[in-house]
N, CA, C and O atoms as CSV, one atom per row, in Angstrom:
chain,resi,resn,atom,element,x,y,z
A,1,MET,N,N,-22.582,-10.568,-12.128
A,1,MET,CA,C,-21.374,-9.522,-12.458
A,1,MET,C,C,-20.407,-10.084,-11.315
A,1,MET,O,O,-20.745,-10.246,-10.143
A,2,ALA,N,N,-19.031,-10.380,-11.906
A,2,ALA,CA,C,-18.040,-10.762,-11.076
A,2,ALA,C,C,-17.529,-9.491,-10.098
A,2,ALA,O,O,-17.406,-8.381,-10.615
A,3,ARG,N,N,-17.281,-9.656,-8.893
A,3,ARG,CA,C,-16.746,-8.660,-8.031
A,3,ARG,C,C,-15.437,-8.798,-7.925
A,3,ARG,O,O,-14.867,-9.872,-8.116
A,4,ILE,N,N,-14.751,-7.523,-7.554
A,4,ILE,CA,C,-13.425,-7.587,-7.242
A,4,ILE,C,C,-13.092,-8.293,-5.819
A,4,ILE,O,O,-13.750,-8.115,-4.794
A,5,HIS,N,N,-12.026,-9.073,-5.932
A,5,HIS,CA,C,-11.532,-9.735,-4.530
A,5,HIS,C,C,-10.128,-9.529,-4.397
A,5,HIS,O,O,-9.322,-9.984,-5.209
A,6,ILE,N,N,-9.800,-8.831,-3.355
A,6,ILE,CA,C,-8.488,-8.625,-3.142
A,6,ILE,C,C,-7.944,-9.310,-1.694
A,6,ILE,O,O,-8.380,-9.126,-0.557
A,7,ASP,N,N,-6.970,-10.062,-2.095
A,7,ASP,CA,C,-6.408,-10.815,-0.939
A,7,ASP,C,C,-5.221,-9.885,-0.189
A,7,ASP,O,O,-4.522,-9.029,-0.732
A,8,LEU,N,N,-5.205,-10.271,1.100
A,8,LEU,CA,C,-4.396,-9.356,1.718
A,8,LEU,C,C,-3.496,-10.184,2.558
A,8,LEU,O,O,-3.896,-11.285,2.935
A,9,PRO,N,N,-2.326,-9.759,2.884
A,9,PRO,CA,C,-0.994,-10.440,3.483
A,9,PRO,C,C,-1.446,-10.655,4.833
A,9,PRO,O,O,-2.335,-9.995,5.372
A,10,GLU,N,N,-0.670,-11.799,5.471
A,10,GLU,CA,C,-1.060,-11.802,6.892
A,10,GLU,C,C,-0.537,-10.792,7.780
A,10,GLU,O,O,-0.976,-10.648,8.921
A,11,HIS,N,N,0.591,-9.936,7.182
A,11,HIS,CA,C,1.255,-9.152,8.064
A,11,HIS,C,C,1.410,-7.844,7.365
A,11,HIS,O,O,2.001,-7.950,6.291
A,12,PHE,N,N,1.074,-6.762,7.655
A,12,PHE,CA,C,1.268,-5.328,7.237
A,12,PHE,C,C,2.747,-4.636,7.851
A,12,PHE,O,O,2.972,-4.609,9.061
A,13,ALA,N,N,3.521,-4.194,7.021
A,13,ALA,CA,C,4.709,-3.725,7.761
A,13,ALA,C,C,4.603,-2.195,8.259
A,13,ALA,O,O,5.470,-1.618,8.915
A,14,PHE,N,N,3.374,-1.641,7.825
A,14,PHE,CA,C,3.031,-0.140,8.353
A,14,PHE,C,C,1.700,0.000,8.486
A,14,PHE,O,O,0.922,-0.695,7.832
A,15,ALA,N,N,1.295,0.933,9.365
A,15,ALA,CA,C,-0.003,1.361,9.831
A,15,ALA,C,C,0.030,2.760,10.290
A,15,ALA,O,O,1.034,3.213,10.841
A,16,THR,N,N,-1.081,3.496,10.073
A,16,THR,CA,C,-1.200,4.934,10.346
A,16,THR,C,C,-2.670,5.115,10.670
A,16,THR,O,O,-3.541,4.335,10.286
A,17,GLU,N,N,-2.881,6.159,11.377
A,17,GLU,CA,C,-4.260,6.402,11.705
A,17,GLU,C,C,-4.614,7.708,11.192
A,17,GLU,O,O,-3.786,8.617,11.259
A,18,ILE,N,N,-5.919,7.924,10.615
A,18,ILE,CA,C,-6.350,9.066,9.815
A,18,ILE,C,C,-7.830,9.385,10.458
A,18,ILE,O,O,-8.674,8.489,10.451
A,19,GLN,N,N,-8.083,10.478,10.927
A,19,GLN,CA,C,-9.459,10.669,11.328
A,19,GLN,C,C,-10.363,11.131,9.947
A,19,GLN,O,O,-9.806,11.717,9.019
A,20,LEU,N,N,-11.606,10.846,9.924
A,20,LEU,CA,C,-12.427,11.205,8.829
A,20,LEU,C,C,-13.010,12.592,9.273
A,20,LEU,O,O,-13.266,12.805,10.458
A,21,TYR,N,N,-13.210,13.506,8.319
A,21,TYR,CA,C,-13.486,14.842,8.630
A,21,TYR,C,C,-15.017,14.911,7.738
A,21,TYR,O,O,-15.402,14.050,6.947
A,22,LEU,N,N,-15.616,15.952,8.043
A,22,LEU,CA,C,-16.976,15.970,7.363
A,22,LEU,C,C,-16.683,16.044,5.972
A,22,LEU,O,O,-17.451,15.408,5.251
A,23,SER,N,N,-15.681,16.718,5.376
A,23,SER,CA,C,-15.389,16.807,3.844
A,23,SER,C,C,-15.181,15.471,3.363
A,23,SER,O,O,-15.143,15.322,2.142
A,24,HIS,N,N,-15.032,14.420,4.149
A,24,HIS,CA,C,-14.792,13.111,3.449
A,24,HIS,C,C,-16.288,12.479,3.186
A,24,HIS,O,O,-16.483,11.598,2.349
A,25,MET,N,N,-17.246,13.008,3.957
A,25,MET,CA,C,-18.627,12.433,3.746
A,25,MET,C,C,-19.584,12.727,2.585
A,25,MET,O,O,-19.616,13.882,2.158
A,26,ASN,N,N,-20.330,11.833,2.062
A,26,ASN,CA,C,-21.204,12.241,0.828
A,26,ASN,C,C,-22.575,12.380,1.354
A,26,ASN,O,O,-22.714,12.372,2.577
A,27,TYR,N,N,-23.684,12.515,0.530
A,27,TYR,CA,C,-24.861,12.966,0.990
A,27,TYR,C,C,-25.659,11.743,1.577
A,27,TYR,O,O,-26.841,11.916,1.873
A,28,GLY,N,N,-25.076,10.531,1.754
A,28,GLY,CA,C,-25.567,9.707,2.454
A,28,GLY,C,C,-25.214,9.696,3.837
A,28,GLY,O,O,-25.875,9.034,4.638
A,29,GLY,N,N,-24.195,10.395,4.194
A,29,GLY,CA,C,-23.616,10.376,5.516
A,29,GLY,C,C,-22.683,9.560,5.736
A,29,GLY,O,O,-22.414,9.360,6.921
A,30,HIS,N,N,-21.975,8.907,4.795
A,30,HIS,CA,C,-20.986,8.031,5.102
A,30,HIS,C,C,-19.767,8.327,4.145
A,30,HIS,O,O,-19.849,9.180,3.261
A,31,LEU,N,N,-18.722,7.635,4.350
A,31,LEU,CA,C,-17.321,7.986,3.673
A,31,LEU,C,C,-17.780,7.854,2.062
A,31,LEU,O,O,-18.299,6.836,1.603
A,32,ASP,N,N,-17.521,8.953,1.364
A,32,ASP,CA,C,-17.523,9.159,-0.135
A,32,ASP,C,C,-16.508,8.033,-0.786
A,32,ASP,O,O,-15.422,7.777,-0.267
A,33,ASN,N,N,-16.970,7.417,-1.937
A,33,ASN,CA,C,-16.123,6.417,-2.451
A,33,ASN,C,C,-15.085,7.032,-3.283
A,33,ASN,O,O,-14.103,6.329,-3.519
A,34,ALA,N,N,-15.126,8.314,-3.809
A,34,ALA,CA,C,-14.000,9.074,-4.289
A,34,ALA,C,C,-12.922,9.366,-3.090
A,34,ALA,O,O,-11.732,9.058,-3.158
A,35,LEU,N,N,-13.503,9.966,-2.066
A,35,LEU,CA,C,-12.686,10.358,-1.196
A,35,LEU,C,C,-11.936,9.390,-0.374
A,35,LEU,O,O,-10.907,9.795,0.167
A,36,LEU,N,N,-12.339,8.063,-0.189
A,36,LEU,CA,C,-11.845,6.956,0.247
A,36,LEU,C,C,-10.392,6.869,-0.385
A,36,LEU,O,O,-9.462,6.437,0.296
A,37,LEU,N,N,-10.232,7.231,-1.529
A,37,LEU,CA,C,-8.670,7.047,-2.305
A,37,LEU,C,C,-7.974,8.168,-1.532
A,37,LEU,O,O,-6.798,8.009,-1.207
A,38,THR,N,N,-8.647,9.326,-1.207
A,38,THR,CA,C,-7.729,10.493,-0.859
A,38,THR,C,C,-7.177,10.055,0.476
A,38,THR,O,O,-5.984,10.275,0.685
A,39,VAL,N,N,-7.888,9.471,1.389
A,39,VAL,CA,C,-7.501,8.796,2.808
A,39,VAL,C,C,-6.357,7.824,2.442
A,39,VAL,O,O,-5.309,7.962,3.073
A,40,VAL,N,N,-6.433,6.785,1.433
A,40,VAL,CA,C,-5.303,6.087,1.116
A,40,VAL,C,C,-4.092,6.679,0.653
A,40,VAL,O,O,-2.969,6.295,0.981
A,41,SER,N,N,-4.379,7.741,-0.211
A,41,SER,CA,C,-3.213,8.523,-0.689
A,41,SER,C,C,-2.458,9.205,0.458
A,41,SER,O,O,-1.228,9.249,0.484
A,42,GLU,N,N,-3.230,9.726,1.388
A,42,GLU,CA,C,-2.549,10.104,2.635
A,42,GLU,C,C,-1.731,8.979,3.254
A,42,GLU,O,O,-0.552,9.178,3.548
A,43,ALA,N,N,-2.306,7.833,3.457
A,43,ALA,CA,C,-1.659,6.841,4.138
A,43,ALA,C,C,-0.175,6.332,3.289
A,43,ALA,O,O,0.824,5.867,3.837
A,44,ARG,N,N,-0.344,6.542,1.999
A,44,ARG,CA,C,0.749,6.024,1.042
A,44,ARG,C,C,1.880,7.109,1.346
A,44,ARG,O,O,3.044,6.729,1.476
A,45,VAL,N,N,1.549,8.427,1.456
A,45,VAL,CA,C,2.533,9.239,1.670
A,45,VAL,C,C,3.254,9.275,3.072
A,45,VAL,O,O,4.414,9.613,3.304
A,46,ARG,N,N,2.297,8.849,3.937
A,46,ARG,CA,C,3.001,8.661,5.185
A,46,ARG,C,C,3.894,7.523,5.319
A,46,ARG,O,O,4.905,7.573,6.020
A,47,TRP,N,N,3.500,6.394,4.592
A,47,TRP,CA,C,4.177,5.174,4.340
A,47,TRP,C,C,5.468,5.315,3.709
A,47,TRP,O,O,6.449,4.666,4.074
A,48,LEU,N,N,5.482,6.213,2.704
A,48,LEU,CA,C,6.821,6.627,2.001
A,48,LEU,C,C,7.696,7.394,3.138
A,48,LEU,O,O,8.788,7.007,3.554
A,49,LYS,N,N,7.127,8.345,3.479
A,49,LYS,CA,C,7.886,9.299,4.775
A,49,LYS,C,C,8.486,8.293,5.855
A,49,LYS,O,O,9.589,8.544,6.340
A,50,SER,N,N,7.815,7.221,6.218
A,50,SER,CA,C,8.355,6.442,7.289
A,50,SER,C,C,9.741,5.663,6.918
A,50,SER,O,O,10.472,5.111,7.740
A,51,MET,N,N,9.942,5.731,5.562
A,51,MET,CA,C,11.216,5.261,5.042
A,51,MET,C,C,12.117,6.277,4.712
A,51,MET,O,O,13.260,5.914,4.434
A,52,GLY,N,N,11.833,7.580,4.680
A,52,GLY,CA,C,12.583,8.575,4.376
A,52,GLY,C,C,12.268,8.981,2.827
A,52,GLY,O,O,13.131,9.643,2.250
A,53,TYR,N,N,11.250,8.674,2.220
A,53,TYR,CA,C,11.019,8.980,1.000
A,53,TYR,C,C,9.890,9.917,0.838
A,53,TYR,O,O,9.140,10.103,1.796
A,54,GLY,N,N,9.667,10.616,-0.453
A,54,GLY,CA,C,8.604,11.240,-0.894
A,54,GLY,C,C,7.999,10.742,-2.115
A,54,GLY,O,O,8.696,9.918,-2.707
A,55,GLU,N,N,6.822,11.043,-2.675
A,55,GLU,CA,C,6.302,10.703,-3.730
A,55,GLU,C,C,7.113,10.979,-5.109
A,55,GLU,O,O,7.049,10.235,-6.087
A,56,LEU,N,N,7.999,12.343,-5.020
A,56,LEU,CA,C,8.750,12.635,-5.892
A,56,LEU,C,C,10.205,12.242,-5.829
A,56,LEU,O,O,11.035,12.541,-6.687
A,57,ASP,N,N,10.429,11.575,-4.784
A,57,ASP,CA,C,11.762,11.242,-4.594
A,57,ASP,C,C,11.851,9.917,-3.815
A,57,ASP,O,O,11.766,9.908,-2.587
A,58,VAL,N,N,12.015,8.853,-4.505
A,58,VAL,CA,C,12.375,7.385,-4.059
A,58,VAL,C,C,13.603,7.061,-4.769
A,58,VAL,O,O,13.652,6.751,-5.959
A,59,GLU,N,N,14.699,7.158,-3.887
A,59,GLU,CA,C,16.017,6.794,-4.577
A,59,GLU,C,C,16.211,7.474,-5.730
A,59,GLU,O,O,16.811,6.954,-6.671
A,60,GLY,N,N,15.681,8.815,-5.781
A,60,GLY,CA,C,15.812,9.732,-6.970
A,60,GLY,C,C,14.760,9.536,-7.962
A,60,GLY,O,O,14.839,10.172,-9.013
A,61,LEU,N,N,13.791,8.743,-7.766
A,61,LEU,CA,C,12.817,8.690,-8.840
A,61,LEU,C,C,11.289,9.141,-8.282
A,61,LEU,O,O,11.136,9.112,-7.061
A,62,GLY,N,N,10.429,9.456,-8.919
A,62,GLY,CA,C,9.271,9.692,-8.553
A,62,GLY,C,C,8.129,8.311,-8.735
A,62,GLY,O,O,8.391,7.362,-9.474
A,63,ILE,N,N,7.124,8.390,-8.099
A,63,ILE,CA,C,5.985,7.331,-8.341
A,63,ILE,C,C,4.719,8.034,-9.038
A,63,ILE,O,O,4.491,9.237,-8.915
A,64,ILE,N,N,3.922,7.152,-9.783
A,64,ILE,CA,C,2.815,7.336,-10.490
A,64,ILE,C,C,1.854,6.214,-10.060
A,64,ILE,O,O,2.191,5.034,-10.161
A,65,VAL,N,N,0.705,6.570,-9.600
A,65,VAL,CA,C,-0.246,5.664,-9.576
A,65,VAL,C,C,-0.814,5.144,-10.940
A,65,VAL,O,O,-1.378,5.913,-11.718
A,66,ALA,N,N,-0.645,3.826,-11.198
A,66,ALA,CA,C,-0.957,3.216,-12.385
A,66,ALA,C,C,-2.485,2.748,-12.437
A,66,ALA,O,O,-3.245,3.010,-13.370
A,67,ASP,N,N,-2.816,2.027,-11.310
A,67,ASP,CA,C,-4.142,1.398,-11.005
A,67,ASP,C,C,-4.660,1.361,-9.879
A,67,ASP,O,O,-3.821,1.464,-8.984
A,68,ALA,N,N,-5.777,1.250,-9.512
A,68,ALA,CA,C,-6.344,1.071,-8.181
A,68,ALA,C,C,-7.626,0.234,-8.062
A,68,ALA,O,O,-8.542,0.509,-8.837
A,69,ALA,N,N,-7.771,-0.667,-7.257
A,69,ALA,CA,C,-8.861,-1.343,-6.915
A,69,ALA,C,C,-9.227,-1.552,-5.433
A,69,ALA,O,O,-8.342,-1.664,-4.585
A,70,LEU,N,N,-10.432,-1.600,-5.152
A,70,LEU,CA,C,-10.921,-1.516,-3.907
A,70,LEU,C,C,-12.346,-2.255,-3.723
A,70,LEU,O,O,-13.156,-2.465,-4.625
A,71,GLN,N,N,-12.480,-2.607,-2.350
A,71,GLN,CA,C,-13.510,-3.574,-1.895
A,71,GLN,C,C,-13.963,-2.846,-0.643
A,71,GLN,O,O,-13.225,-2.638,0.320
A,72,TYR,N,N,-15.206,-2.485,-0.729
A,72,TYR,CA,C,-15.893,-1.938,0.482
A,72,TYR,C,C,-16.419,-2.992,1.476
A,72,TYR,O,O,-17.032,-3.941,0.989
A,73,LYS,N,N,-16.266,-2.943,2.703
A,73,LYS,CA,C,-16.679,-3.932,3.709
A,73,LYS,C,C,-17.646,-3.470,4.612
A,73,LYS,O,O,-18.402,-4.254,5.188
A,74,SER,N,N,-17.683,-2.107,4.801
A,74,SER,CA,C,-18.660,-1.553,5.589
A,74,SER,C,C,-18.674,-0.057,5.611
A,74,SER,O,O,-17.663,0.452,5.126
A,75,GLU,N,N,-19.633,0.809,6.085
A,75,GLU,CA,C,-19.557,2.149,6.015
A,75,GLU,C,C,-18.530,2.790,7.050
A,75,GLU,O,O,-18.097,2.217,8.050
A,76,ALA,N,N,-18.218,4.076,6.635
A,76,ALA,CA,C,-17.619,4.715,7.739
A,76,ALA,C,C,-18.068,6.181,7.954
A,76,ALA,O,O,-18.616,6.725,6.995
A,77,PHE,N,N,-17.931,6.763,8.897
A,77,PHE,CA,C,-18.523,7.931,9.262
A,77,PHE,C,C,-17.680,8.995,9.813
A,77,PHE,O,O,-16.554,8.741,10.239
A,78,HIS,N,N,-18.331,10.547,9.826
A,78,HIS,CA,C,-17.559,11.458,10.237
A,78,HIS,C,C,-17.058,11.325,11.536
A,78,HIS,O,O,-17.830,10.782,12.326
A,79,GLY,N,N,-15.871,11.710,12.004
A,79,GLY,CA,C,-15.270,11.699,13.425
A,79,GLY,C,C,-14.738,10.270,13.808
A,79,GLY,O,O,-14.271,10.059,14.927
A,80,GLU,N,N,-14.823,9.326,12.871
A,80,GLU,CA,C,-14.101,7.949,13.001
A,80,GLU,C,C,-12.702,8.027,12.854
A,80,GLU,O,O,-12.254,8.910,12.122
A,81,THR,N,N,-11.975,7.290,13.399
A,81,THR,CA,C,-10.510,7.111,13.115
A,81,THR,C,C,-10.202,5.873,12.389
A,81,THR,O,O,-10.446,4.775,12.889
A,82,MET,N,N,-9.713,6.001,11.308
A,82,MET,CA,C,-9.247,4.978,10.380
A,82,MET,C,C,-7.924,4.498,10.797
A,82,MET,O,O,-6.997,5.234,11.137
A,83,ARG,N,N,-7.894,3.154,10.746
A,83,ARG,CA,C,-6.384,2.726,10.812
A,83,ARG,C,C,-5.999,2.061,9.329
A,83,ARG,O,O,-6.652,1.133,8.850
A,84,VAL,N,N,-5.008,2.583,8.761
A,84,VAL,CA,C,-4.740,2.360,7.435
A,84,VAL,C,C,-3.511,1.448,7.369
A,84,VAL,O,O,-2.442,2.047,7.481
A,85,GLU,N,N,-3.450,0.179,7.216
A,85,GLU,CA,C,-2.344,-0.699,6.992
A,85,GLU,C,C,-1.869,-0.851,5.581
A,85,GLU,O,O,-2.658,-0.883,4.637
A,86,MET,N,N,-0.558,-0.946,5.446
A,86,MET,CA,C,-0.166,-1.059,3.902
A,86,MET,C,C,1.153,-1.824,3.865
A,86,MET,O,O,2.014,-1.767,4.742
A,87,ALA,N,N,1.214,-2.619,2.636
A,87,ALA,CA,C,2.455,-3.514,2.396
A,87,ALA,C,C,2.668,-3.477,0.962
A,87,ALA,O,O,1.728,-3.383,0.172
A,88,ALA,N,N,3.805,-3.545,0.632
A,88,ALA,CA,C,4.339,-3.709,-0.816
A,88,ALA,C,C,4.545,-5.101,-1.089
A,88,ALA,O,O,5.156,-5.899,-0.378
A,89,ARG,N,N,3.916,-5.342,-2.309
A,89,ARG,CA,C,4.222,-6.972,-2.948
A,89,ARG,C,C,4.037,-6.757,-4.496
A,89,ARG,O,O,3.788,-5.695,-5.067
A,90,GLU,N,N,4.217,-8.029,-5.056
A,90,GLU,CA,C,4.071,-8.276,-6.469
A,90,GLU,C,C,4.940,-7.323,-7.271
A,90,GLU,O,O,4.453,-6.632,-8.167
A,91,PHE,N,N,6.363,-7.282,-6.914
A,91,PHE,CA,C,7.347,-6.376,-7.676
A,91,PHE,C,C,7.468,-6.849,-9.044
A,91,PHE,O,O,7.631,-8.040,-9.308
A,92,GLY,N,N,7.390,-5.916,-9.931
A,92,GLY,CA,C,7.574,-6.099,-11.502
A,92,GLY,C,C,8.763,-5.198,-11.716
A,92,GLY,O,O,9.301,-4.597,-10.786
A,93,LYS,N,N,9.207,-5.113,-13.137
A,93,LYS,CA,C,10.395,-4.300,-13.411
A,93,LYS,C,C,10.171,-2.912,-13.244
A,93,LYS,O,O,11.150,-2.196,-13.033
A,94,TYR,N,N,9.062,-2.429,-13.304
A,94,TYR,CA,C,8.907,-0.924,-13.223
A,94,TYR,C,C,8.052,-0.482,-12.015
A,94,TYR,O,O,7.753,0.695,-11.814
A,95,GLY,N,N,7.676,-1.522,-11.217
A,95,GLY,CA,C,6.749,-0.937,-10.043
A,95,GLY,C,C,6.390,-2.263,-9.014
A,95,GLY,O,O,7.008,-3.324,-8.923
A,96,CYS,N,N,5.343,-1.882,-8.380
A,96,CYS,CA,C,4.852,-2.885,-7.411
A,96,CYS,C,C,3.274,-2.590,-7.044
A,96,CYS,O,O,2.665,-1.596,-7.438
A,97,ASP,N,N,2.822,-3.441,-6.369
A,97,ASP,CA,C,1.550,-3.279,-5.857
A,97,ASP,C,C,1.456,-2.686,-4.349
A,97,ASP,O,O,2.171,-3.296,-3.553
A,98,LEU,N,N,0.870,-1.844,-3.926
A,98,LEU,CA,C,0.631,-1.568,-2.497
A,98,LEU,C,C,-0.789,-2.022,-2.106
A,98,LEU,O,O,-1.797,-1.575,-2.653
A,99,VAL,N,N,-0.800,-2.872,-1.195
A,99,VAL,CA,C,-1.979,-3.482,-0.930
A,99,VAL,C,C,-2.274,-2.840,0.463
A,99,VAL,O,O,-1.325,-2.602,1.211
A,100,TRP,N,N,-3.587,-2.544,0.849
A,100,TRP,CA,C,-3.908,-1.858,2.045
A,100,TRP,C,C,-5.253,-2.475,2.678
A,100,TRP,O,O,-6.016,-3.198,2.037
A,101,ARG,N,N,-5.433,-2.121,3.934
A,101,ARG,CA,C,-6.672,-2.390,4.781
A,101,ARG,C,C,-6.883,-1.229,5.535
A,101,ARG,O,O,-6.006,-0.616,6.143
A,102,MET,N,N,-8.262,-0.901,5.468
A,102,MET,CA,C,-8.813,0.333,6.326
A,102,MET,C,C,-9.721,-0.201,7.370
A,102,MET,O,O,-10.759,-0.772,7.038
A,103,SER,N,N,-9.369,-0.038,8.685
A,103,SER,CA,C,-10.615,-0.491,9.488
A,103,SER,C,C,-10.674,0.701,10.652
A,103,SER,O,O,-9.759,1.475,10.935
A,104,GLU,N,N,-11.938,0.639,11.221
A,104,GLU,CA,C,-12.120,1.498,12.201
A,104,GLU,C,C,-11.268,1.181,13.370
A,104,GLU,O,O,-11.189,0.024,13.784
A,105,ARG,N,N,-10.611,2.188,13.931
A,105,ARG,CA,C,-9.581,2.107,14.811
A,105,ARG,C,C,-10.098,1.465,16.232
A,105,ARG,O,O,-9.403,0.615,16.788
A,106,ASP,N,N,-11.178,1.843,16.723
A,106,ASP,CA,C,-11.698,1.558,18.090
A,106,ASP,C,C,-12.406,0.076,17.994
A,106,ASP,O,O,-12.207,-0.814,18.821
A,107,SER,N,N,-13.199,-0.034,16.933
A,107,SER,CA,C,-13.888,-1.434,17.131
A,107,SER,C,C,-13.120,-2.530,16.204
A,107,SER,O,O,-13.304,-3.743,16.314
A,108,GLY,N,N,-12.283,-1.956,15.328
A,108,GLY,CA,C,-11.664,-3.109,14.552
A,108,GLY,C,C,-12.470,-3.418,13.099
A,108,GLY,O,O,-12.021,-4.141,12.210
A,109,ARG,N,N,-13.588,-2.803,13.065
A,109,ARG,CA,C,-14.509,-2.945,12.037
A,109,ARG,C,C,-13.830,-2.800,10.468
A,109,ARG,O,O,-13.635,-1.667,10.030
A,110,GLU,N,N,-13.535,-3.813,9.775
A,110,GLU,CA,C,-12.960,-3.503,8.387
A,110,GLU,C,C,-13.962,-2.630,7.535
A,110,GLU,O,O,-15.163,-2.879,7.439
A,111,VAL,N,N,-13.280,-1.522,6.899
A,111,VAL,CA,C,-14.068,-0.720,5.984
A,111,VAL,C,C,-13.989,-0.939,4.745
A,111,VAL,O,O,-14.952,-1.089,3.993
A,112,ALA,N,N,-12.513,-0.981,4.363
A,112,ALA,CA,C,-12.287,-1.422,2.954
A,112,ALA,C,C,-10.952,-1.996,2.729
A,112,ALA,O,O,-10.206,-2.032,3.708
A,113,ARG,N,N,-10.542,-2.430,1.655
A,113,ARG,CA,C,-9.349,-3.061,1.365
A,113,ARG,C,C,-9.030,-2.895,-0.139
A,113,ARG,O,O,-9.984,-2.859,-0.917
A,114,GLY,N,N,-7.870,-2.800,-0.576
A,114,GLY,CA,C,-7.525,-2.350,-1.910
A,114,GLY,C,C,-6.156,-2.624,-1.941
A,114,GLY,O,O,-5.430,-3.043,-1.039
A,115,LYS,N,N,-5.843,-2.270,-3.342
A,115,LYS,CA,C,-4.417,-2.224,-3.901
A,115,LYS,C,C,-4.316,-1.225,-4.744
A,115,LYS,O,O,-5.213,-1.053,-5.568
A,116,THR,N,N,-3.160,-0.348,-4.693
A,116,THR,CA,C,-2.903,0.551,-5.856
A,116,THR,C,C,-1.486,0.210,-6.401
A,116,THR,O,O,-0.499,0.033,-5.687
A,117,GLY,N,N,-1.514,0.141,-7.781
A,117,GLY,CA,C,-0.174,-0.216,-8.532
A,117,GLY,C,C,0.463,0.900,-8.662
A,117,GLY,O,O,-0.136,1.954,-8.878
A,118,ILE,N,N,1.732,0.821,-8.552
A,118,ILE,CA,C,2.727,2.055,-8.684
A,118,ILE,C,C,3.600,1.763,-9.574
A,118,ILE,O,O,3.969,0.592,-9.662
A,119,VAL,N,N,4.120,2.733,-10.421
A,119,VAL,CA,C,5.276,2.678,-11.112
A,119,VAL,C,C,6.120,3.747,-10.969
A,119,VAL,O,O,5.660,4.862,-10.723
A,120,PHE,N,N,7.643,3.496,-11.128
A,120,PHE,CA,C,8.644,4.415,-10.734
A,120,PHE,C,C,8.954,5.404,-12.200
A,120,PHE,O,O,9.232,4.929,-13.301
A,121,PHE,N,N,8.843,6.668,-11.922
A,121,PHE,CA,C,9.002,7.448,-12.997
A,121,PHE,C,C,10.057,8.663,-12.996
A,121,PHE,O,O,10.008,9.511,-12.104
A,122,ASP,N,N,10.946,8.713,-13.956
A,122,ASP,CA,C,11.906,9.660,-14.003
A,122,ASP,C,C,11.341,10.854,-14.640
A,122,ASP,O,O,11.089,10.920,-15.843
A,123,TYR,N,N,11.137,11.860,-13.732
A,123,TYR,CA,C,10.540,13.083,-14.214
A,123,TYR,C,C,11.375,14.079,-14.958
A,123,TYR,O,O,10.838,15.010,-15.559
A,124,GLY,N,N,12.707,13.906,-14.936
A,124,GLY,CA,C,13.547,14.483,-15.744
A,124,GLY,C,C,13.591,13.966,-17.116
A,124,GLY,O,O,13.580,14.777,-18.042
A,125,ALA,N,N,13.634,12.858,-17.323
A,125,ALA,CA,C,13.487,12.172,-18.783
A,125,ALA,C,C,12.037,12.050,-19.016
A,125,ALA,O,O,11.785,11.689,-20.165
A,126,ARG,N,N,10.929,12.259,-18.205
A,126,ARG,CA,C,9.559,11.992,-18.572
A,126,ARG,C,C,9.322,10.535,-19.016
A,126,ARG,O,O,8.645,10.292,-20.015
A,127,LYS,N,N,9.898,9.543,-18.246
A,127,LYS,CA,C,9.643,8.288,-18.703
A,127,LYS,C,C,9.875,7.296,-17.446
A,127,LYS,O,O,10.602,7.518,-16.478
A,128,VAL,N,N,9.078,6.137,-17.693
A,128,VAL,CA,C,9.067,5.171,-16.584
A,128,VAL,C,C,10.424,4.715,-16.337
A,128,VAL,O,O,11.302,4.816,-17.194
A,129,ALA,N,N,10.624,4.200,-15.148
A,129,ALA,CA,C,12.081,3.916,-14.893
A,129,ALA,C,C,11.795,2.465,-13.959
A,129,ALA,O,O,10.658,2.178,-13.586
A,130,GLY,N,N,12.929,1.658,-13.665
A,130,GLY,CA,C,13.123,0.592,-13.233
A,130,GLY,C,C,12.803,0.804,-11.495
A,130,GLY,O,O,13.011,1.886,-10.945
A,131,VAL,N,N,12.334,-0.262,-10.846
A,131,VAL,CA,C,12.343,-0.156,-9.331
A,131,VAL,C,C,13.757,0.109,-8.764
A,131,VAL,O,O,14.691,-0.670,-8.952
A,132,PRO,N,N,13.854,1.246,-8.067
A,132,PRO,CA,C,15.266,1.243,-7.467
A,132,PRO,C,C,15.677,0.051,-6.788
A,132,PRO,O,O,14.849,-0.657,-6.214
A,133,ASP,N,N,16.951,-0.232,-6.813
A,133,ASP,CA,C,17.495,-1.459,-6.053
A,133,ASP,C,C,17.267,-1.276,-4.359
A,133,ASP,O,O,16.860,-2.187,-3.639
A,134,GLY,N,N,17.572,-0.083,-3.948
A,134,GLY,CA,C,17.405,0.296,-2.540
A,134,GLY,C,C,16.026,0.145,-2.160
A,134,GLY,O,O,15.759,-0.411,-1.095
A,135,PHE,N,N,15.178,0.554,-2.870
A,135,PHE,CA,C,13.649,0.374,-2.473
A,135,PHE,C,C,13.364,-1.023,-2.552
A,135,PHE,O,O,12.666,-1.464,-1.639
A,136,ARG,N,N,13.711,-1.750,-3.356
A,136,ARG,CA,C,13.313,-3.181,-3.632
A,136,ARG,C,C,13.915,-4.037,-2.405
A,136,ARG,O,O,13.233,-4.944,-1.927
A,137,ARG,N,N,15.064,-3.775,-1.950
A,137,ARG,CA,C,15.800,-4.550,-0.997
A,137,ARG,C,C,14.944,-4.355,0.417
A,137,ARG,O,O,15.026,-5.186,1.321
A,138,ARG,N,N,14.406,-3.585,0.476
A,138,ARG,CA,C,13.546,-3.141,1.872
A,138,ARG,C,C,12.279,-4.211,1.956
A,138,ARG,O,O,11.624,-4.315,2.993
A,139,PHE,N,N,12.041,-4.866,0.968
A,139,PHE,CA,C,10.866,-5.822,0.953
A,139,PHE,C,C,11.284,-7.217,0.484
A,139,PHE,O,O,10.818,-7.784,-0.504
A,140,PRO,N,N,12.057,-7.619,1.166
A,140,PRO,CA,C,12.543,-9.076,0.756
A,140,PRO,C,C,11.613,-10.135,0.603
A,140,PRO,O,O,11.763,-10.987,-0.273
A,141,GLU,N,N,10.569,-10.140,1.475
A,141,GLU,CA,C,9.330,-10.946,1.493
A,141,GLU,C,C,8.331,-10.887,0.441
A,141,GLU,O,O,7.495,-11.779,0.293
A,142,ALA,N,N,8.411,-9.692,-0.407
A,142,ALA,CA,C,7.473,-9.378,-1.349
A,142,ALA,C,C,7.897,-10.193,-2.657
A,142,ALA,O,O,7.224,-10.104,-3.684
């Protein structure tokens, strides 16, 4: 069976730290696979906020998660602080990929990496919209 492989950029423009709570753990005592995406979602909200945006207002448009892929590299445990790095790349007409890496802050141990595809959405018209020019200009290297 082929495994997902996610290539990461050499540089991430954004990083944030998120502590893992007991509610993030599963019966095996480590980070639950479904809840890993909630940690990444929190990082995405912080990434947008660092640019003055919100998930419902990026240059007047909202965003929708279109797809997600991830690779686990190691376990993560209650009380550990994750460093989540994020970068935008692979822009298309309606969206882009947000690639991310999650590592344990103190040891640097990589826990997971992934990508989340986002598309821009006009909630008033209830339809997909093009990537806002102002947002796209923030990432000339992407």
